[in-house]
N, C-alpha and C positions, 0 to 999 in steps of 0.2 A: 233267072238266074244263072250265068256259066257256071261250070264245076271249077275253075279258079277262080273268080271273083266269090263262091259261096264259102271255100276255102278260107278266103282271105279274110270275109266279115267273120267265120268262125276263130279265126287267130287272132282279130281286133277284138272280138266280146270278150275272149280269155284274157287279151292283154290287160284291156282294161277290167277284166273283175279282179286281176290281182293286185294290181295297184289300189283297189277299191280296199280290198281285204288288204293291204301292208298298211294304210292309211289309217283304217280301221285300227289297223293293233297296234300306230302312232299314238294313238287317242285325237286324231285329224276327224271328230265325229263330222262338220259342218261341208269338209274335201271328199271324205269316205261314201259321206253320202249323195254328193253330187256324181260321182263316179258310180254307184251301184246305179243308178235315176239315167247311165247313158249307156250304163249295159241294155237297159229295159228299153231304153229308145231302139236299139239294134236287136233287142231282141224280147218283147214284152213280157214274155211267159217263163225267163227264165228264172227256176227254182233256185238258187244259190242266192241272184243277187236276192230276191223276193223274202228270202230267207234273213237273210244278212239284215236288209233293209229294218226288217222288225227286230230284228238285235238289237239294231241302233238304235231305234223310237224308243224300244224298253231302258236302255241305259238314257235317253232324254226326260223318261218320267211318261211317256207316250204311249198308254198302256193299251187304252181299244185298239189305238195303229198299228203298234207290234203285234197284238193278236191276229187283227184282221190280214197283216203284209204277211206272217208266218201261214197260215192256214190257208192262203190263197198262193204260196209256195207247195205246202202239201195238196192242194187239190191237183198241182202239175205235178206232181209227184209225192205220192202217198208211202213211196217206200224210202225214207229217210231219218234215220233213228235218230241223228244231231238234231234236226229242226225239231223233232218231237220232245226229246229234249229239254232244247231250251222254251218251245211252246210250256213245256211242263212248269218251267222254273219262271217264266212271264206271269201264270194261271196261281202259283205258290205266291208271289211276290205280292200279287193280287186281291190273296187270300179265298182265293177260287181252289179249295182244297178238293172238292172232289173231279173237277174239270183237271185239276193238276194232276190225282191219282191215274186215273186213265188214261191221258196222256203219255206219266209215264209208263206205264205198265204198256205200252202200244209201241214205244221203244226199244221197252226190253225181248217184247215179243220177235222183232226184228231182228234184235241184235241182242240174244240172252246172256251175252258176256261183259253188256255195258254197264260196267262199273258202275261210273260215273252217275248215270240214272238211276240206277240201284238204289248208291247211297242218297240222292234227293227225293229219292220216292221213301227212304228211310225217315227221313228231312220232315216230309208231311206227316208222316203216321206219328212221327215225337211230337209236332207241335200239337197233332190231335189229341195224344196219349191213349195214342192206339201203341203201345210200346215193345207189347211183344210182336207186333209185325215188325214196327221199329227195328228191332234188335234182330229179327230173322233178315231185313235187307242190309243191313250193317255188318251181319256176321256173312252173307252171300259178295257182298264189298270187300272186303277183307280176306276173303278165298281166291277173289281174283286177281285184286293187287293188294300186295301181300305186303306192300314198302311204301304207305300211305297212311302217314300220321292220323291227317285229318278226320278219316275212317275210323281207325283205332280210336281215335277219341270221342268221334257221336256215339260208337259201340259204347265204350266206358261212358261216357255221361249217362246213355239208356239204361245199362244195367246198375248206374249211379240210381234214378229215377223207381227203380224197382226194387232198392232193397238190395242189388246181390253185388254186395259190397267187392267179395272175393275174383268173380269175374270182371268187375269194374276196375279193379286194381291190377290185373294180370293184362287189361285190355290199355290201361293208361302207361303200365311201365312199358308193354308192345309200342305205343305210340314214341314213348321216349325213345328207345332204342332205335325206332326208325327214324327221328329226326334227333339228333339231340343237339339241336338247338335249340325245340322249342319244349318253352314253359307252360302254354296253359294245362298241356298233361300234368305236368308238376306241381300247379296248382287247385287243380281235382284231388290229386293222391294225399297235397298235402290237407285236403279239407277233408277226403274220408280217414285219411287217418285221425286225425281230431276228433272226429264225430266217433272214431272208435276207441278212443281215449288210448292210440299209441303213438305216442307223444315224439317218443326218439326216433321213430319212423316221418312225423311229420317233422322236426326236425331235420335230417337226414333230406329231406323233397326243397326244404326251403333252404338249404343249403348249395342243393343244389341246382337252386331256378340263381342261388346267386353267383354261382359259380359262373352262368353265360350273362347274367346282366346285373354286373357287380351296382349295388347302393340303390336297385329295384325297392321303391317304396312299399310295394303290397310286400312281397317277399322281408323284407326287413324288419316291417310291423309285425308280419306274423309269425317270425321267428322270436319277436320280442314276446308277444301272447304265449308262446310255448315255454316258455321260461329260460331262456337261452342267456339273457342279460340281467347280471344281481342286484341292478335300480332299473325299478319300468321307465319308460316315457312319463310325463307328467299329463300329455294328449297321443291322440295319433296325429300325425306330421298331415299338413294341409296336403303334400304329396297322394301321401296314401288317400286322403279320404278323396280328392279328385279325380286319382285312377279307378280306386276301384267304383263308384259311385258313378264316371265317365261307362265303364264299361259294363255297368250293371242298368242305364238309363233305360235301353229301348224294352227289353223284358221286365222291368222289374214291379210294373203296376200284377203283371200275369204272375210272375214269382210268389206275390203275397199271397194271393187267390188261394191257395192251401192252404196257410198259415194262420187263419183266423184274425187277423191281424185286424186288429183295436183300437189303438192309438188314435190317429184322425178322429175316429166319430167321438172318443173316450174323452178329450180334449176339448172339441165342438160343442158337446156338452156340458163340459166346464164352461164356455166361454158366453154359451145361452146362457144360463145360470148368474152365471159374476158381472155381467154387463146388461142383465134386463132391464136394467131401470135406467140408463143411459139414453144419450141421441145419438143414434147411425151415424146421422147427419150432419157428426163433426169429427166422426172417430178418425184418429188412424193407429193402423195394425201392422205387425212386420211380422211374418212368418219368419223365424229362422231354421234355416236348413232345410227349405219350403222340398224338396228332391221335384219329383213330378208334379206338383200340386196337389198332393191328397188329399191337405187341409183346407187349400183355398174353396173351393165350394160351401165350407160350412163358416167361413170368414166374412164372403162377400155381403150379406145379408148384414152385416152388424158396423159394418165403418163406410164411411165413404171413401180412404184411400186404407190399401191392401197392397202391403209390399212383400215380395218373396224374396228372401236370401238363401245364395247355395253356394259351397264351392265348385260342383262342377256343372259348366258348363249345357252336357247334354243332357243333363237332366232341368237342367232351365227351358234348355228347349220345349223337352216337353210339359213343361210347368208352362209356358207362353200359350201350349195349343187350347190351353183347358178355355182359355181367357177370360181366369177370373181376377188377378193382379194387373194392378197397376202400373207396377215398375216392378222390374225383377234387375238382382242387381248378384253380379257375380264377385262373391267375397269370403274373406272369412268373419264368423260372423262375430269376434272379440275388435277384429279392426274395424266391422263396418259400425257397431255399436260408439266404436270411439272417436271414428271419426265424423256420422252422422250431424247433422243439424238439427236432424228431427226428432220430435217429443212424440212418445207413443201413447196411445190410452191402452193397447194390449201387447204384450210380447211373449209371442205361442211357439214353443219349440216340441215338437213330435220327433223322439228316437233320434236327437240330431246331439243332446249333450252326452249321451254313452260314448260318443268319441272324443270327450274331454276327460279326463281326470282330475286333477285338480280345479273347481269351477270359480276360486273366488274372483279372479279376474272378469270372468264372466260377468257376474253378480253384479258386481260393483260397476261394471259399464253400462249392465243393463240399469240398474236403480238411477243413474245420471241420464238415461235416454224415455224413462218412463213421467208420466204429467202427474201431477199430485194425484196419489191415487190409483193411476194407473195399475194395470195387474201385469205379473208376470204370470204365466202356466204352461209346465213342462212335462215332462216325460224321461222319469229314469228304472234301469233295474237297478232288483236289490242286491247288495253284495249278500245280505244274510243266508238267503234263500238259492245263491248261484255256489255250488259244491266244487263245479268242474276244477279250478283252479284254485283249490281251497292252499296250494303246497306252496301257491310263487310267493314274491314279494307284496307288500302292500304299501300303498302309497298317504302320505301327508296323515302320518298317526294311524293307518286303518281306514283312514273316511272312504277309500276306492281302491278298487284293484283292478289290473288290467286280466282281461278273461281269456279263455283259452278261444273264446270266439272271433279274439281281436277287440271288441267293445267293454266298456271299462262298467265296472258294478258300483254303487253309492253305498255305504253307509247312512239312514234317514237323519243318525244323530247327530251328522256332522255335516249333512245338507243345511238341517237347520241350525245350527252355528254359522256358517259360511254365509245364508244369508240373512243375518242380525246384523252380524257386521256391516255387511253390505246395505243396508237399513229398509230391508224391505222384510215386512212381516207377513206372516202366514197364513192364510184365512183356511186351507184345508190344503190337507198332506195324507193320501187315502192309499191302502194296497190297491192293485191292479195283477189283473194276466193279461199281458200285452199282444201275445201272440203265442203257437207253435213252432218249437224247433226239434226236427227230428223227430221222436218220440216224445221231449219233455213238453214243458210250457215254462214259456221266462215269464216271472214273476217279477213286477216293478211297484215304483209309487204313483203317482200323479199330485202334481205340489202346484197350489194358488199364492202368489206372494202379494203382496201391496205395497208401492211404494209409500212412502213415508212424508210426509209432509215438507213444501217446500224450503220449510225454515229451516225441518231436519237433517236435509241435505246438504243445507249450507250453502 
């Protein structure tokens, strides 16, 4: 090929690659893939085209193809920090942590000031609970790029994990200064201040949050939980519950690992015990507030049909992956019970009624949907054992209180009275330690109630 033709060919490849990148940026992935492939027709070993085809494959969920393509790019040109960083991201997304760490470290060796790769390496260390290494990475990244709110927030979260609260507060405050529209660091500041008992500081954080996003349901509810209003709400709003658990869904199960969370097993044991004499082949069970489906495996052997109900579509997505429910319904639990035509042998609710204060409507709706002799089994947090919210107003003659946690605690005597009013007979009510929270335990009680006869229901 003549020099003139070679130059024209190089120019043509460069133009095609530039067009492919533009299509990629605009989200036109199919057209971008065709354009990258066109580059490879002219230059089969073109490292940029191979690298970016790998990134595109990763975006499409084709992990093995993505790894193969980026590794091919690196074989032709090993000195590509950006390609190494992206390969690290692919390994991290596939939970191949050791390979991700090694790959990020290679990128950083080539480019010691590569803040993005250092941050990403910190993320992997954080996921592995290698927190000292994670903190070191995030600190290095903030030194290199001082105006990245995301990295400051990641540093704050890592400090929070190791209970270095002053350092966490400083990092989150810096994130807020760097990005005055960011609400995530304000959320974490509010949580830390509540944990430390610095309620006025927590209120200030939530007010700042609401100044950015007026009427945000999470900030509104948590400000109420800090005692901002004279009259507490009767329940957490549906928007608060949905928003909160949608954001927790992906990491929800992992977040419970260190909390000694026992409620699904405790209620599962009660379900085994109180349904032991029945015929599972004709039973229908509903799991109210099923979340990611932690109770599902305990309920599946007990019934022909198991239904999960939750307000959070993201939680229902993960519940569906367990393959233990016959139906999953996105709904408020009282609205579901009021509107359903099903009759249940068991209504189970694990740590869901703690987002409702006044439970009378819930118990009335439950009673109408239980078969004759059907059971309702649920957990609540104990008002008498919760001290942190003691200065705030209580609801319905001190039967419940909105705590600083954002959850409601209930008085056992009031719950007993409400169940009786609804026509539900208590068969068991026992105290239980539900989980850890910070340096303390959350105490509550478990209830098994039975529906009265059909005649009594009227």
